[in-house]
C-alpha positions in Angstrom: 25.2 -7.4 -64.3 23.6 -7.9 -60.8 19.7 -8.7 -60.9 17.7 -6.4 -58.8 15.2 -8.1 -56.5 12.0 -6.2 -55.1 10.4 -8.1 -53.3 11.3 -7.5 -49.9 10.8 -3.9 -51.0 7.1 -4.7 -52.2 6.5 -7.0 -49.0 7.1 -4.0 -47.0 4.3 -1.7 -48.8 1.8 -4.3 -48.9 2.5 -4.2 -44.8 2.1 -0.6 -44.4 -1.2 -0.3 -46.8 -2.5 -3.3 -45.0 -1.7 -1.5 -41.5 -3.5 1.9 -42.8 -6.0 -0.2 -44.3 -6.9 -2.1 -40.5 -6.4 1.6 -39.0 -9.0 3.4 -41.5 -11.7 1.1 -41.2 -12.0 0.5 -37.2 -11.6 4.5 -37.3 -14.6 4.7 -39.6 -16.2 1.9 -37.7 -16.1 3.6 -34.4 -17.2 6.9 -35.6 -20.1 5.3 -37.5 -20.9 3.9 -33.8 -20.6 6.9 -32.0 -22.8 8.4 -34.3 -25.4 6.0 -33.9 -25.0 6.2 -30.3 -25.4 9.7 -30.3 -28.6 9.4 -32.7 -30.3 7.2 -30.3 -29.5 9.3 -27.6 -30.5 12.6 -29.0 -34.0 10.4 -30.0 -34.5 9.4 -26.4 -34.0 12.9 -25.1 -36.7 14.4 -27.3 -38.9 11.6 -26.9 -38.9 12.4 -23.0 -38.9 15.9 -23.1 -42.0 15.6 -25.7 -43.3 13.6 -22.3 -42.7 16.0 -19.9 -43.9 19.0 -21.3 -47.2 17.2 -22.5 -46.8 18.5 -26.6 -45.0 17.9 -29.4 -42.8 20.7 -31.0 -45.1 23.2 -32.7 -48.4 21.3 -31.2 -50.8 23.3 -29.5 -53.0 21.0 -27.0 -54.9 21.3 -23.3 -52.1 19.2 -22.1 -49.5 21.4 -22.7 -47.4 22.4 -19.1 -45.0 25.2 -20.4 -43.3 26.3 -23.7 -40.1 25.2 -24.8 -36.8 27.6 -23.9 -34.2 26.6 -26.4 -31.3 24.0 -25.7 -27.9 23.8 -24.6 -25.1 21.6 -25.3 -23.1 18.6 -23.1 -20.6 16.3 -23.6 -21.2 12.6 -22.6 -18.4 10.6 -22.0 -19.7 6.5 -22.6 -18.3 3.4 -22.9 -17.8 3.7 -27.1 -16.2 7.3 -26.7 -16.8 10.5 -26.3 -19.6 12.1 -27.5 -20.0 15.7 -28.2 -22.6 18.7 -28.5 -25.2 16.8 -27.4 -28.7 19.0 -27.6 -30.0 19.1 -24.3 -33.6 20.8 -24.5 -34.9 23.2 -21.8 -38.0 24.4 -20.7 -39.5 27.8 -19.4 -41.2 27.2 -16.4 -39.9 23.4 -15.2 -37.1 21.9 -14.0 -36.1 19.2 -16.2 -34.4 16.3 -15.1 -33.8 13.4 -17.9 -34.1 9.6 -16.8 -30.8 8.6 -19.1 -28.4 10.8 -17.1 -28.4 12.9 -13.9 -27.9 16.5 -13.5 -24.6 18.0 -14.5 -23.5 14.2 -15.3 -20.9 14.1 -18.1 -19.2 10.6 -17.4 -21.3 7.2 -17.7 -21.1 5.4 -14.6 -19.4 2.4 -15.9 -16.8 4.5 -17.4 -16.6 5.6 -13.6 -15.5 2.5 -12.6 -13.1 1.5 -15.5 -11.0 4.7 -15.1 -11.1 3.9 -10.8 -9.8 0.3 -12.1 -7.4 2.0 -14.3 -5.9 4.2 -11.1 -5.9 1.7 -8.5 -4.1 -0.7 -10.6 -1.6 1.6 -12.3 -1.1 3.3 -9.3 -0.2 6.6 -10.8 -2.9 9.2 -12.3 -0.7 10.2 -15.0 -0.2 6.2 -15.8 -4.3 6.0 -15.8 -4.6 9.3 -17.9 -2.9 7.5 -20.5 -4.6 4.5 -19.8 -7.8 6.8 -20.4 -6.8 8.4 -23.5 -5.7 5.2 -25.4 -10.0 3.9 -25.6 -11.0 7.2 -27.0 -11.4 9.1 -23.9 -11.2 12.8 -22.8 -8.0 13.4 -20.0 -9.2 13.6 -16.7 -7.2 15.3 -14.2 -5.9 14.2 -10.9 -8.4 16.0 -9.1 -10.8 13.8 -10.9 -9.2 10.3 -10.0 -8.8 11.2 -6.3 -12.3 12.6 -5.9 -13.1 8.9 -7.8 -11.3 7.5 -5.1 -12.9 8.5 -2.4 -16.5 8.0 -3.7 -15.1 4.2 -3.7 -13.6 4.5 -0.5 -16.9 5.7 0.7 -18.6 2.5 -1.0 -16.0 0.5 0.4 -17.6 1.3 3.8 -20.9 0.7 2.9 -20.1 -3.1 1.8 -18.3 -3.3 5.3 -21.8 -2.1 7.3 -24.0 -4.1 5.2 -26.8 -5.8 6.9 -26.1 -9.8 6.6 -29.7 -10.8 6.0 -29.1 -14.7 4.7 -28.4 -17.3 7.0 -25.0 -19.4 6.2 -24.7 -22.6 7.9 -21.0 -22.8 7.0 -18.5 -20.1 8.2 -15.1 -20.6 6.9 -12.2 -18.3 8.4 -9.1 -17.5 7.4 -5.9 -15.7 6.7 -3.6 -13.8 4.5 0.1 -12.2 4.6 0.2 -8.9 2.8 3.3 -6.7 3.1 1.9 -3.0 4.0 4.6 0.0 4.4 4.1 2.6 7.3 7.3 3.9 8.6 8.9 0.7 7.4 7.6 -2.2 5.7 5.9 -4.9 7.8 3.8 -8.2 7.3 0.0 -7.8 8.2 -2.7 -10.1 8.0 -5.8 -10.1 6.8 -8.5 -11.9 8.1 -11.2 -13.5 5.6 -14.5 -14.6 6.6 -16.7 -16.6 3.6 -20.6 -18.3 4.5 -21.8 -21.2 2.7 -25.2 -22.9 2.1 -26.6 -26.0 1.5 -26.6 -25.4 -2.2 -22.6 -24.6 -2.0 -23.3 -20.8 -2.8 -20.5 -18.8 -1.3 -20.1 -15.1 -0.6 -17.3 -13.0 1.4 -19.0 -11.7 4.8 -16.4 -9.7 5.7 -12.5 -8.9 6.3 -10.1 -7.3 8.7 -6.6 -6.3 8.7 -4.7 -6.9 11.4 -0.9 -6.7 12.2 -1.2 -10.3 13.1 -3.6 -13.2 13.3 -4.6 -13.0 16.8 -7.9 -14.4 19.1 -8.4 -10.8 19.6 -8.7 -10.1 15.6 -11.3 -13.3 15.2 -13.5 -12.3 17.9 -13.7 -9.0 16.6 -14.4 -10.2 13.1 -16.9 -12.2 14.1 -18.6 -9.9 16.5 -18.7 -7.6 13.7 -21.1 -10.1 11.5 -22.9 -11.1 14.4 -24.0 -7.1 15.1 -24.6 -7.3 11.3 -27.6 -10.5 11.7 -25.4 -13.6 10.9 -27.4 -16.0 12.3 -24.9 -18.4 14.2 -23.7 -21.3 11.9 -24.0 -24.4 12.4 -20.1 -25.3 11.7 -17.1 -23.1 11.7 -14.4 -24.0 9.7 -10.6 -23.2 9.7 -6.8 -24.7 9.2 -4.9 -25.5 12.2 -4.8 -21.5 13.6 -5.1 -22.0 17.5 -6.1 -18.0 17.5 -8.9 -18.7 15.1 -10.2 -21.6 17.1 -10.1 -19.8 20.3 -11.5 -16.6 19.5 -14.6 -18.6 17.1 -15.3 -20.4 20.4 -15.7 -17.5 22.7 -18.4 -15.6 19.9 -19.9 -19.0 19.1 -19.2 -21.2 21.9 -22.1 -23.7 20.6 -20.7 -23.9 17.3 -18.7 -26.6 16.8 -15.5 -26.8 14.6 -13.8 -28.1 11.8 -10.4 -28.0 11.3 -9.0 -28.8 8.0 -7.9 -32.2 7.3 -5.5 -30.9 4.6 -3.5 -29.2 7.0 -3.5 -31.3 9.9 -2.3 -34.3 7.5 0.3 -31.9 6.0 1.5 -30.7 9.5 2.6 -34.5 10.0 5.0 -34.5 7.7 7.6 -32.1 9.9 7.8 -35.5 12.5 8.8 -37.6 9.8 12.5 -39.4 10.7 12.6 -41.3 7.5 12.2 -39.2 4.8 11.2 -42.3 2.4 8.3 -42.4 4.5 6.6 -39.1 3.6 4.8 -40.3 0.7 2.9 -43.6 1.9 2.3 -41.9 5.3 1.0 -39.0 4.3 -1.3 -41.2 1.8 -2.7 -43.2 4.1 -3.5 -40.7 7.0 -5.5 -38.9 4.2 -7.1 -41.7 3.7 -8.1 -42.5 7.4 -10.7 -39.1 6.2 -11.3 -39.6 3.0 -12.5 -43.3 3.0 -14.3 -43.0 6.4 -18.0 -44.4 5.7 -19.2 -43.1 9.2 -17.5 -42.7 12.8 -17.2 -46.1 13.6 -15.2 -47.1 9.9 -13.1 -43.8 10.5 -12.0 -44.9 14.1 -11.1 -48.4 12.2 -9.2 -46.7 10.1 -7.4 -45.1 12.3 -6.5 -48.2 14.6 -5.1 -50.1 11.7 -3.1 -46.6 10.5 -1.5 -46.8 14.3 -0.5 -50.5 14.7 1.4 -49.9 11.3 3.2 -46.5 11.8 3.2 -45.7 15.8 6.0 -47.2 15.8 7.9 -46.3 12.9 7.1 -42.7 13.4 6.2 -42.0 17.0 6.5 -38.3 16.5 4.5 -37.9 13.4 1.8 -39.7 14.7 1.7 -37.6 18.2 1.1 -35.0 16.0 -1.8 -36.6 13.6 -3.7 -37.8 17.0 -3.0 -34.2 18.7 -6.4 -32.4 18.2 -8.0 -35.3 16.3 -10.9 -34.7 17.3 -11.8 -31.6 15.9 -11.3 -32.7 12.4 -13.7 -35.2 12.1 -16.3 -33.1 12.9 -18.0 -32.8 9.5 -19.3 -36.8 10.0 -22.0 -35.1 12.2 -23.7 -33.2 9.2 -25.3 -34.7 5.9 -22.7 -36.9 4.0 -23.0 -34.9 0.8 -21.4 -32.2 2.3 -18.3 -33.9 3.4 -15.9 -32.9 0.7 -17.2 -29.5 1.2 -16.4 -28.9 4.5 -13.4 -31.2 5.9 -11.0 -28.8 4.3 -10.9 -25.1 3.9 -10.2 -25.3 0.3 -13.0 -22.6 -0.7 -11.4 -20.2 1.3 -7.4 -21.1 0.4 -8.4 -21.2 -3.3 -10.4 -17.4 -2.7 -7.1 -16.6 -0.9 -4.9 -17.5 -3.8 -6.9 -15.9 -6.4 -6.6 -12.4 -4.0 -2.5 -12.9 -3.7 -2.3 -13.1 -7.4 -4.4 -9.7 -7.4 -2.2 -7.9 -5.0 1.1 -9.4 -6.1 1.1 -7.0 -8.9 0.8 -3.8 -6.4 4.1 -5.3 -4.5 3.2 -3.6 -0.7 0.6 -1.5 0.4 1.1 2.4 2.0 -1.0 2.3 4.9 -4.7 0.3 5.8 -6.4 2.4 3.9 -4.9 1.5 0.3 -4.7 -2.2 1.6 -8.6 -1.9 2.5 -9.5 0.1 -1.3 -7.3 -2.5 -3.3 -8.5 -5.5 -1.4 -12.5 -4.1 -2.3 -11.7 -3.3 -5.6 -10.2 -7.1 -6.2 -13.8 -8.3 -4.8 -15.6 -6.0 -7.0 -13.3 -7.7 -10.1 -14.6 -11.0 -9.0 -18.5 -10.1 -8.6 -19.4 -7.4 -11.0 -22.5 -6.8 -9.3 -20.6 -5.5 -6.2 -19.2 -2.9 -8.4 -20.6 0.4 -7.0 -22.3 3.2 -9.1 -20.6 5.8 -8.8 -22.1 9.1 -8.6 -20.8 11.5 -11.1 -22.2 14.7 -10.4 -20.3 14.7 -7.2 -17.1 15.1 -9.4 -17.0 19.2 -10.8 -16.8 19.3 -14.4 -14.0 21.6 -14.9 -11.7 18.5 -14.0 -12.0 17.2 -17.2 -9.7 18.4 -20.0 -9.3 18.7 -23.6 -9.1 15.5 -25.2 
């Protein structure tokens, strides 16, 4: 007779019981949190209403300003979930406004920003609704999300036009390529400007979307920064782009420029005749900058490098020496700042993070979509930039049933 084995059946039952227990536990935990949050909100509303009218319920006092006039119910979307049937008291002759939320507000500001991010990342109102509902929130209509996006675009314009009140001695400028589709798919350029102070604190000062990286685009970006209050910096750092170099010289003719030594050394590799010389040539070329203690020692290292490589790799040597003066400007600044300003690495790291963010979108439908996505990336990196969106400007009939 064949022996029966119940181990697999018992294991399946145990896993199902475990799953049900976990789901029930977290559901009860969530409901308990909502009840406590509702109780706290209700208590704050009651205490503030008593302070506004100057009396407790059924209290007779000389300080009473008006009488109570019942209450109405309101729902509120919070980061903990949807809280239903909050009792909002009303006064007979006073227009009462509560500090906890604005008039007619039904959604907490942080929830609005999370919804907006879900909408932008999903690139679809339907997908965004599914993401929002998975966190126990109501289903919001497409109109709601579109109006939310319009408010975010207004916040973007406010950020683009904000005044620059801090002095930035070092300004980095660089561009990145993105795919934009209008009539057909094109390669556009986003030109960034970033400021750095003497304590190595950095901030994005602005950006400009261009069809191509050009001198005119660099001038437009820098003149915009200048009109918003940027004090002429002590040094402008960029790569080997001639367009950026000439545009910066037109706006800030008295500000020296530093060319990125990494880009300079890397560019010489294209002119090497013998690829076996690539590693020693690039290593020794980089040491000219990295091991120099002052201009005198740098010139001495350059002469030694010349005697070693000029006859072996004349084209690569000519590439290195062309515009060499622009790459040693950092020696005129404090030595503790050399490692910060002799390359454009701070800007390159930022642009790489932006590329990781934009890569998930594939391409962008026009300039407006691109600028909104870039501002979303900035808000994701710096939460203090996230605008507090105004929920009262969104009609309540755009909130559908859960």
